[in-house]
N, C-alpha and C positions, 0 to 999 in steps of 0.2 A: 186954856191948857192947850198944847200943840196937837195935834193929832199925828199918832207916830203913822208913818208910811207903811202900807201894806208889805209884808216878804214876799220877794219874788224869787220864785226857783231860779238858780243861775243853768246858764247855759251848759253843758256837758258833751259837747260835740267834737273836743278834742280830745288828744292823746291824755291819760294822766302824767301829771310829771312824775317821774321813777325817783323812789324814796332811797335815799344814800345809804341808809343806816336798817331800815326793816327791811332783811331779806329774812324769808323763811326758808331755811334749807328740804328739800327732801330728798326719800329715794331715787324717786324720778328725775331730778337735779342731778344730784350724783353719778347715777347711771349715763345721763347725757352727757355728762362732763367727762366719763372716762373714755364713753364711745367718741367723743369730740377728739379728744387726746387719738387715739387710735386713727380716727378718721384724715387728721393733719398729718399723722406720720406717713401713712400710706396714701397720702397725697388723694383721697376718696373722696366721695360726696354722702353728705347727711343730708335729710330731708325733714327738719321738724314742724310739726304741726300740732294745732289745738286753737281752739275758739279765740275770740276776741277777748285780751282781758286775763288771759289764765298765766302771762308772766313769760311770753316767747321773748319779748324784745330785752325785759327785763334780764331774763337768762342769757341773752346773746351778749350782751354789754359785760357780763358776768364772764363768760367765754372769752371774750376779748380782754378783758383784762388779764386773764390766766395766762392764754395762749398768744403763739405768734401769728396774728390773724386779724385783718381790717375787718371793721364795718361799714357797710351801706344800707341806706333805708332806701328800698324801691319805691316808696310812695313817694320820697320827697324830690324823685327826678322823674322827668316825665318821659314817658316812653321815647319821644324822637332823639333825647339826650343819652341814651342807654349807651350807645355805640361810640360817642364821646369817654365816657366812662371805660369802657370797656379798651378801647385804644392806649387809654393812659394806666391798665393796672399793670402790673409785675406779673407774670404767668408762672412765676416761681413763688410768688406770695398768696398765703388763704386768704379765703375771703367769707366774709359770712353775708349773705343776699337777704336781707328781712323785705316783709312784703313782696317775695317775689311773684305774686298772683295778680300782683298791680302791670306787670309786663308782658302776662299771658293772654292768650285769646286773640280775636282779628284785632283790636285796637294796642296791643303789646309789642313788644321789642323780642318777640321770640326768635327772628332771624340774626340779631345782633345778638343776643345769648345764645344761641346755639354754635354761631362761629367763634363764639369765646370758648364754648364749652368745650368744644372740640380741640383746640390749643392751648388749653389750660393745663398747666405742670403739676398744680397743688390742689389742697383739698378745698372742698366748696360746702358750705353750709347755709342751706336753702331753707328759710322760713316763711310758713305760709299757715292761713286759717286751715285748711284743707288738705288731705292725703294727696300725695301726686298719683294716686290710683282713680279718681274724682273723674268721672266722666264727663268728657269736652271741657276739661282744664286748658288743654294743649292744641294749638292748630296743627304744629307741624309733629307729625308721627317721631321722627327722627329725638325728636328733643324728649317729648314724651317717654320712648323708651330709656334714654338714656336716665331721666328723672324716674323710673320705675325700678331701674338698678341698683340705685342708690339705698342707703340705709334709711329707710321709712319708720320714724318714731315720733309717738304721738306725747306733747308733755301732760301729764297726768294733773290734773286741777289739786288744790290745797283740800286737805280735811277739813271737818270742821274744827279740830282745834288748831289746824293751820292759821283756819280765816279768822279765830280768834286773836291766836296769839300777835296775826297782822295788824288785828284792829285795833288789840291796846297799844302796839309798839309806836302806831301812827298817832295815836291821840297823844302819847308820851311826847314823840318828835315836835307834832305840831303846838304843844303846850293846853291842847282845848282840855276844858273841865265842865262835863257835863253834867247838870243835876238828875237826883237820883231816879225820878218820874222819867226823863230821858235816857237814861240807861236803861230801865226797866221796857221802855217802850221799843226800843232798837234790839235788846238782845236776842230775840227769838226773829228779826227781821232782816238782820245784815244779807247783803248780797251775797252769794254763794262764790262770788266771782272775785278773785284779788285786786283787778283794775276797777272795778265797780267799787271795792272798799275803798282804795285809793282815791277816787273821785267825789265819794260822799264825804268823805275827811276833808278834802281841800274845798269844797263846798262849804261845809260847815264852816271851816277855817275864815273862807273869803266872808260870809256871812255875818260870823262873829267881830271880824273885823270893820266891816261896813257900817259906821255908825252906831258901833260898841253894841249891835244887835244881839239880845240871846235868843237863841236858837228855840222854838217850839216844836210841840210834836204836829200841829196845824200844819205847819213847814216841812217837816219831814216827811210827811205822808206824802204830800207834793213830790217830796226830793225822789223818793223809794220808788214812787210809782213811773218816774221818769227815767229809772236806773232798771227796772225789770225789764 
């Protein structure tokens, strides 16, 4: 009899693939949508922040699809290349700068960012894991003062009901059918972070497709530990 290979927990060091259909709208999302529309109309600045996985990027892409605004992920653009991007931007076009924290600090692109910020004529939505009020976030005092003058808004996490709705939607989207014992095991242990829930489902989907393996509770225990 062939020996079945040991299940290995998959690497989860990349951003989860955002779901096109499983979007759980909250009051926080609606308030930010309304504020974003006002910010664009007034060519103002919105600083949206929250912990990793709370749904900032997903919301930003939703805003981009509904508003006349361009989206750029600063995490994908090395700080030395920031000036090239700013030189190419239309100062009259609103912009979302996701992961703007990647361009801040001694090794960042604050000079280029500040220069563009002074001459921009349209709205900016800055997205970061922390508030612009965080100590030592900026090196340039003038850039810090402009960021502090923006609308500082925290994205509220999903409620327990929202997490459950997201979980069920993702299981249906990926066509995952879990045994009763696995569902009972996971029910009280689901991550409270939307990004982690997406990673959990995607990892289970990959594992079930690989050699048609059945999801086991011991494997899930390891996976949940890596997500904590």
